[in-house]
Structures are given as C-alpha cells and as structure tokens.
N, C-alpha and C positions, 0 to 999 in steps of 0.2 A: 681795623687791621690787627692781626695777632701774629706774633713771632713765636714759633715752637709751642703753640698752645698756651702762651702766657696771657698776661693782662691785655685789655683792649688799648690800642694806641689810636688816638684821634687823628683824622686826616682832613685836610682842607681841599675843596674842589678848586682846581686850577683852571679849568676850562671844560668844554664839552667832552666828556669821556676821559678826563685825566685828573689826577689828584696828586698831592704831595703829603708826605709824612716823614717825621724824623724818628728813627728807631734808636733808642738808647743803646750804647755799647754793651751794657750789662745784659741786654736781652739776647745778644748774639753769642754763640759759643764757637769754638774752633771746630771746623769740619762742616757738615751739612746742616743747614737751617731751613725750616719751612716757613714761608711767609704767606699768610692767607689774608686776602682783602675781600671785604664784602661791602656791596653798595645796595642801599634800599631806596627804591623810587617812591614818589608821592602816592602811587596807587598800591603800594605794599609789595611790589615785585622785588625779589632779592636776587642779586647776581654775585657769584663768588668766583675768585680766581686764586690759584695757589702757584707759588714759584719756589724752587729750591735754590738757595744761595749758599755757595761754599766760601767759608772764611778760613784763610790761612793763619799762620802764626802772627802774633801781634807785630806791627811794623815798628822797626827801630830806625834810627838815622843811618846805620850801616847797611840795612837791608834795602832801603829805598835808594840811597845815593851810592853808586859804585863808580868811582872815577879811577883813572890810572894814577899810580903813585907819582908824586911830584918829583921824586928822586930818579925816576926811570924815564927814559925817552923812548918813544915809539916813532917809527918812521912815518913820513907823510909823502913818500915818493911814489908817484904814479907817472911813468914816462913812456914815451913812444920810441920804437925802434923800426928800422926799415931794412928790407931785403930787396936789393935792386936786381933787376933782370940783367944778366950778362949775355951779350950776343954770342950765339953758338951753343948755349946751354939751356936746357929746359929742366925745371925742377920737378921732382917727384913728390917729396914731402919735406917737412922741417919740424923741429922741436926746439923749445927754449927751456933751459935749465937754470935754476938759481941755487947756488951751493949744492950742485950735483943732484938736485931734485927737479923733476919735470914740473913746470908751472903751466897754468892755464893762460891762454892768450885771448885778449879781446881784439876783435877786428871788425871793420865795417865791410859788409858784403851785400850788394843789391839793396842799398838804402836801409839796412838794419844792422844792429850790433850782434855779433856772433861770438860765443865763448867756446874755444876749442882747446883740447890737449895737444893735438897733433895737427899741424897746418898741412892740408892736403893740396894737391895740384890745382884743384878748383879755385882755391884762394890765392895761390902763388902765381897764377897765370895772369897777373896784372903787370903793368910797367914797373911799378914800385909797390911791393907789399908793405903795408904799415900795420903794425900790431902794437898793443899796449901791454906793459908788464906792471903788475901791481905789487909794490913793496910796502904798502901801507900796513901799519900795525906791527911790523917786525922790530925787534929790539935793536939798540944801538950796536953798530958793528960794520964789518966790511963784507960785502956780498959779491960773489962772482957770478956774472950772467954769461951763459954760453949758448950760442945759437948754432944749431947743427942743421944743415940742409943737404939733402941727398938728391943728386941729379938723376935723370932717367938713364944715364949710362952707368950709374953706380958709384960715381965719384962723390966723396963726402967733403963738404966744405964747412969749416967751422970758424967761428969768430968769438972772442971773449972780451968782456969789459968788466971792470971792477968798480963797484959803487960803495960809497960810505953813507950810512944813514946817521941822522941826528948830528950833523955838523953845524957849526955856527954859520952865520952869514959871512960871505966873503968880504974881506976888507977892501977898501978902495972907494973910488967915486966914479962918476960918469966922466969920461974924458972930454975935454973941450974940443970943439969943432973948429 
C-alpha cells in the first residue's frame, strides 16, 4: 500500500478479499490524499485499487466534543395540546405561535406522524385534535404559546398559555391516600 506515492506500507491479509494496514499520521496531509493498494496473487497477477481520502484539520478536544455550556440551561419541554370540537362550530384552520412566531406542529393522522405549519380542516375534523409543540433547545425564559383557530363562519377563537423553561423540580411530595 502507498499513500500519496510515498514509501510502501505493509498490510496483513484479514480474510478472503480483505486486508488491514496502519497508515502513519505523518504520511497523511491535510486535504486530499491518494491511497493505492496493490495485491499480488501466487500466479503473479496484480490487482490495484485507489481511493481518495480527505483529511481535515487536526482534531483537538474542542473540535471533537461540543457540549452545551454548564452555565446555560436549555429547555427539555415537549408537550401536547388539544383543540376540542365545540358543538355548532366547524373549524377551517388553526395555527400555533410561540413568542409571536409560528411553529410547526406534530400530529398523528391516519396512523402516521405529520409535521405541519398550519393545521387544516382535514386534521381538525376529529373529536379532539391533539398536537405536539416542541420547546426543546430553547434558552431559559418565559414563552407564550398562542393557539388561533378560525371557524368556517369566519369567527376567530384564540387561547394563550405561558410556559417557563429550565425551572427546578416542584417541591413537595406525593400526598397520602
């Protein structure tokens, strides 16, 4: 085996049609490297194969491990909300906003998960529409969720809730029965 036309690197046969070899780090350079492997059979037949290997900058501890800061909290909240069917009204569409920005909703429809920006009548025509809102990865703070539903008659129905992320566990215990 040769790397970038350098010196021969011995390889050991690992099985039928496979081999292993260790390439010294000094033989590789940053960028594109050409590795050429040649195998010689007992009858003198030579088979060669070449592969291009791209090597990036040398790895450091900070380039390999990127974790969130221990000083900063990110949210782990993924929660469900419901829109109930009200007798006498049929819904045309609905949207969900978190801090005045429209968010995508995850819902289950015909035995599969669907991710939508705007909930249409096709999804809302159930007894109780259930969707999921994802606040995971957001910074610590208070977030306002607003649900806007428009009926077929043009009436706009809204509801808001406020959520805090990165709060500690609630104090207290399980009450006695």
